[in-house]
C-alpha positions as CSV (number, residue, x, y, z in Angstrom):
1,M,87.0,98.8,114.9
2,V,84.2,100.4,112.6
3,T,83.8,104.0,112.8
4,Q,81.4,106.7,110.9
5,G,84.0,106.8,107.9
6,D,83.8,102.8,107.2
7,F,80.2,103.6,105.2
8,A,79.5,105.4,102.2
9,E,76.3,106.2,100.2
10,P,75.5,103.3,98.0
11,S,76.3,103.5,95.0
12,T,76.2,101.7,91.4
13,N,79.8,100.1,91.2
14,S,79.5,96.3,90.7
15,S,81.9,96.2,93.6
16,N,79.3,97.8,96.7
17,Q,76.3,95.7,94.8
18,D,78.0,92.1,94.6
19,S,78.7,93.5,98.9
20,Q,75.3,93.5,99.4
21,E,74.0,90.4,98.0
22,L,76.6,89.0,100.2
23,G,74.6,90.5,103.4
24,P,71.9,87.3,103.0
25,L,74.1,84.7,102.6
26,I,76.2,85.3,106.1
27,S,74.2,84.4,108.8
28,P,75.4,86.9,112.1
29,D,75.8,84.0,114.1
30,H,79.1,83.4,111.4
31,E,82.4,83.3,113.3
32,R,83.0,86.3,110.7
33,G,79.3,87.7,110.9
34,E,80.5,90.8,112.7
35,I,81.0,91.9,108.8
36,L,77.6,92.5,108.6
37,D,77.9,95.5,110.6
38,T,79.9,97.0,106.8
39,I,77.4,96.4,104.2
40,P,75.2,98.9,103.5
41,G,71.3,98.5,103.8
42,T,72.0,94.9,106.4
43,P,70.5,95.7,110.0
44,Q,73.6,94.8,111.3
45,A,75.2,98.4,109.5
46,E,71.7,100.5,110.4
47,E,72.2,99.4,114.1
48,T,75.9,100.6,113.7
49,L,75.0,104.2,112.0
50,I,73.1,104.4,115.2
51,V,75.4,103.5,117.5
52,L,78.0,105.8,116.8
53,Q,76.0,108.4,117.1
54,I,76.1,108.0,120.6
55,P,78.5,110.7,122.0
56,E,80.7,109.0,124.9
57,T,82.0,111.2,127.8
58,A,84.5,109.4,130.0
59,V,85.9,111.1,133.3
60,V,89.8,110.4,134.1
61,N,91.2,110.6,137.4
62,R,95.0,111.7,136.1
63,D,97.1,110.8,139.3
64,E,95.4,107.1,139.2
65,A,95.8,106.5,135.6
66,T,98.5,105.0,134.0
67,V,99.1,103.4,130.8
68,E,101.9,100.4,129.7
69,V,103.5,101.4,125.9
70,S,106.1,98.3,124.8
71,C,108.5,99.9,121.1
72,A,110.5,97.1,119.8
73,G,113.7,97.8,121.6
74,D,114.8,100.5,122.8
75,P,112.7,103.9,121.9
76,E,113.1,105.8,118.3
77,F,112.2,109.3,117.5
78,E,111.7,110.9,114.4
79,P,112.1,114.9,114.3
80,I,108.7,116.3,113.1
81,E,109.5,118.6,109.9
82,G,108.8,122.2,111.1
83,T,109.1,121.8,114.6
84,D,110.9,121.2,117.7
85,L,108.9,117.7,118.1
86,S,109.5,114.0,117.1
87,Y,107.1,111.2,117.2
88,A,108.2,107.2,118.2
89,V,108.2,104.9,115.0
90,N,109.4,101.2,116.2
91,T,105.6,101.3,118.1
92,A,101.8,101.2,118.2
93,F,101.2,104.2,120.2
94,D,100.7,108.0,119.6
95,I,104.1,109.0,121.3
96,I,105.4,112.4,120.5
97,K,108.9,114.1,122.8
98,I,108.6,117.2,123.8
99,A,112.3,117.6,124.9
100,N,114.9,116.7,123.5
101,D,116.5,114.9,127.0
Protein backbone atom coordinates (compact mmCIF):
# COMPACT_ATOMS: atom_id res chain seq x y z
CA MET A 1 0.00 0.00 0.00
CA VAL A 2 1.29 3.42 -0.90
CA THR A 3 0.64 6.30 1.49
CA GLN A 4 1.05 10.01 1.07
CA GLY A 5 4.13 9.89 3.31
CA ASP A 6 5.89 7.82 0.62
CA PHE A 7 6.15 10.90 -1.58
CA ALA A 8 8.58 13.74 -1.16
CA GLU A 9 9.21 17.02 -2.89
CA PRO A 10 11.65 16.69 -5.82
CA SER A 11 15.21 17.33 -4.75
CA THR A 12 18.54 17.65 -6.46
CA ASN A 13 20.10 14.56 -4.93
CA SER A 14 21.27 12.01 -7.47
CA SER A 15 19.16 9.09 -6.21
CA ASN A 16 15.94 11.10 -6.73
CA GLN A 17 17.08 12.21 -10.19
CA ASP A 18 17.98 8.63 -11.06
CA SER A 19 14.55 7.37 -10.03
CA GLN A 20 12.82 10.10 -12.08
CA GLU A 21 14.81 9.03 -15.12
CA LEU A 22 13.58 5.44 -14.66
CA GLY A 23 9.94 6.48 -15.02
CA PRO A 24 9.89 6.55 -18.84
CA LEU A 25 11.78 3.22 -18.96
CA ILE A 26 9.17 1.27 -16.99
CA SER A 27 5.98 0.25 -18.74
CA PRO A 28 2.78 0.57 -16.67
CA ASP A 29 1.87 -2.89 -18.00
CA HIS A 30 5.04 -4.49 -16.62
CA GLU A 31 4.55 -6.86 -13.65
CA ARG A 32 6.34 -4.26 -11.47
CA GLY A 33 4.64 -1.27 -13.13
CA GLU A 34 3.03 -0.26 -9.82
CA ILE A 35 6.43 1.22 -8.85
CA LEU A 36 5.52 4.17 -11.09
CA ASP A 37 3.13 5.29 -8.32
CA THR A 38 6.20 6.18 -6.24
CA ILE A 39 8.33 7.94 -8.88
CA PRO A 40 7.80 11.71 -8.72
CA GLY A 41 6.75 13.28 -12.00
CA THR A 42 5.04 10.21 -13.45
CA PRO A 43 1.32 10.39 -14.25
CA GLN A 44 0.80 7.43 -11.91
CA ALA A 45 2.40 9.32 -8.98
CA GLU A 46 0.27 12.39 -9.70
CA GLU A 47 -2.88 10.23 -9.74
CA THR A 48 -1.86 8.53 -6.50
CA LEU A 49 -1.44 11.90 -4.78
CA ILE A 50 -4.96 12.89 -5.89
CA VAL A 51 -6.49 9.60 -4.76
CA LEU A 52 -4.81 9.86 -1.34
CA GLN A 53 -6.54 13.19 -0.74
CA ILE A 54 -10.02 11.65 -1.04
CA PRO A 55 -11.33 10.86 2.44
CA GLU A 56 -12.60 7.33 3.04
CA THR A 57 -15.24 6.38 5.56
CA ALA A 58 -16.82 3.09 6.51
CA VAL A 59 -19.71 2.02 8.68
CA VAL A 60 -18.97 -1.02 10.85
CA ASN A 61 -21.70 -2.97 12.62
CA ARG A 62 -19.90 -4.02 15.82
CA ASP A 63 -22.40 -6.83 16.41
CA GLU A 64 -21.46 -8.46 13.10
CA ALA A 65 -17.79 -7.52 12.73
CA THR A 66 -15.21 -10.27 13.26
CA VAL A 67 -11.47 -10.65 12.99
CA GLU A 68 -9.25 -13.71 13.03
CA VAL A 69 -5.92 -13.03 14.70
CA SER A 70 -2.99 -15.37 14.36
CA CYS A 71 0.11 -15.55 16.54
CA ALA A 72 3.34 -17.50 16.20
CA GLY A 73 2.45 -19.94 18.97
CA ASP A 74 0.65 -18.85 22.12
CA PRO A 75 0.18 -15.07 22.42
CA GLU A 76 3.17 -13.40 24.08
CA PHE A 77 2.73 -9.98 25.70
CA GLU A 78 5.32 -7.40 26.75
CA PRO A 79 4.49 -4.59 29.17
CA ILE A 80 4.14 -1.04 27.89
CA GLU A 81 6.38 0.99 30.17
CA GLY A 82 4.60 3.46 32.40
CA THR A 83 1.17 1.84 31.93
CA ASP A 84 -0.85 -1.15 33.05
CA LEU A 85 -1.07 -2.25 29.40
CA SER A 86 0.89 -4.80 27.38
CA TYR A 87 1.16 -5.57 23.67
CA ALA A 88 1.43 -8.78 21.67
CA VAL A 89 4.93 -9.30 20.28
CA ASN A 90 4.43 -12.46 18.21
CA THR A 91 1.79 -11.30 15.72
CA ALA A 92 1.50 -8.88 12.83
CA PHE A 93 -1.68 -7.47 14.42
CA ASP A 94 -1.75 -4.50 16.81
CA ILE A 95 -3.04 -6.16 19.99
CA ILE A 96 -3.12 -4.32 23.31
CA LYS A 97 -3.93 -6.23 26.49
CA ILE A 98 -5.81 -4.11 29.01
CA ALA A 99 -6.13 -6.49 31.95
CA ASN A 100 -3.81 -9.19 33.21
CA ASP A 101 -6.58 -11.83 33.23
